N, C-alpha and C positions, 0 to 999 in steps of 0.2 A: 529483444535481448534475453539471453538465457541466464537467469539469475535465480537462485533458490536459497531460501533461509529455512533451516531445519533445526528443531529441538529434538535431541536424541540422546540415548545412553550408549556408551561404548561397551560392546559385548565381547570383543576380541582385542586383546592387547595390541597396540600399534607396533608394527614391525618395520624397522628401518633397513633398507637395502640400497645398493648403488647400481647405477647403469653400468654397462659393460666398460665404458671408458673411465669409471671411477670419478667422474666429475659432477654427477648429478645425484643428489639424495632423493629417495622415494620412500614414503611411509604409506603403508596400507593398513586399514583397520576396518572392522565391521561394526556398524551401529544399528540400533533397534529403536523404532518409534511406534506409537500406537496407530492402529488402523483408523480409517476415516469414520467408521461407525462404531457404536458401543460394543457390539458383539463380534466385530472383526478381530482376527488375531493380529499381534504386532508384526510389522514389516521390517525386514532387514535390508541394509544398503551398504555396499562397499564404498569406502571413502578413501581417496588417494590425495596425498599432499606432496609437493615438490620443493626442492631447494632448502633454504633456511627454515621455512615453515615445517618441512618434514622433520628436521632435527628438533625443532621446538615441540612438535606433537609427540615425538618419541620420548623426549625428556620430561615433559610436563603433564601428559595426559595418560591415563591408565584405565584398565578395564573397570567398569562400574561408574566412571565419571559421567555426569550429565553435562552436555555441552550444547552450545548454539553453533551451528555450522553455516557458513555463507560460502557459496560457490556455484559451479556450473554442473548441470546434469548432462549425462551422455548415455547412450544405449550401445552396449557391446553385444555382438552376435557370437555365440559360442557353439562349436560343433560338439554334439553329444555322442557318446559311444553307441547309443541306440540308433544312430543314423539320422537324427533330425537336428535342426538348429534351434537354439534357445537364445532369447534376448534378455539381457540383464542390465538394470540401471546401475550407473556408477556416478559418484559425485567427486569432482575435482575441487577440493577445498581451497578457498582463497583467504578466509579468516576463520578462526576458531576461538571460542570464549567459554570459560567455565560457567555453568549455570548457577552453581553454588558459589557465591562470592567468597565464602570463608576459605575455600581451597584454592582460590586464584591469587597466587602470590604476585604475579606480574602486574595485575591491575591494582593491587594494594600498593605496590611500590610506586606505580605511576601516580596514584592519587596522593601519596605522601610527598612526592617531589613537586607537585603542582602548587602554585601559590594562588590563593583565592583573593581577588581584589575586594576591598571593603570600602564603601563610601564613607567619607568623613565630612562632617559639616564644615563649611567655610566660615571663617571669622568675618564679622561685619566690619566694614571700614568706619572710621569716625564720622565722616561727612555724609552719611546716608540719611535719606528722608523717610520717615515712617510711612507705611502704606495708609491711604485714605480710602474709606468706604465709598463706593460709587453712589451718586445720588440718583434716585429714580424720578422721572418726570412726574409732576403733580397735575399738569394740565396738558390738554391735547393741543400742541402748537402747530401741528400739520393740518392743512385744510382738507381733511378727509372725514367722511361721515363715520360714526361708530358702526360697528357690525350690526347692532340691533336695529338701526334705522334703514338698512338696505332693503329695498322692496324685494320680496320673494316672488318668483313667477307662479301664477295660478295654474293648477293642474287642469289639463284639457281632457274632457271625457272623450273616449274613443267609442266608435260604433261597436255595439255589443252583439251584432248579428253574426252568428257563426255559420249561417247557412251558405253552402257553396253556391256561387252564381252559376246559372245554367246557360250554356251556349248552344246555339242551334247546331244540329248535326250537319256534317259536311256532305255535300252532294257530290257523288262521283260522276264523272262524265261517262257516257256510254261509249265503249270502245268495242268495235266489232272484233270477234275472236279470230277470224280468218285473215284479217288485215295485219300481217306481220311485216314491219318495215325492215329491209335489209340494207 
């Protein structure tokens, strides 16, 4: 399954545009994230969102915002004027979240609308019996021997000879060389 989670910073303001039939919104933006190694330069990635998510991105996210992006990666081949083809990665975003929670108004509103269940102690009924401590057995009522009286097997000494045993050499039968069976 093609799924990618990326933490990045928006470096190009999200741009909202519409498909030719004016029915589908598309938002494109450029994000930047650190390279895999310490000395590597940061990498850039084009991010595309569709539909209602495209509107939300254009309204709520701006250049300089740090975000968590969840989506699918794809590779696009582009014809260069120099005459060769270049492949570029593109992410189709499915979810986006602010990394800095202070600037995320939608998640703060969501948290304010949520009710948090709280456990409340139940009142005891009048006819309850108080708990009694369990009694520990004082004698061994089962006909079993205590662990200390169980006989332990005696260790058996093994042969300490580590010399390899010698076997007589195998005797080969004399086969005449000119007698080749066909």
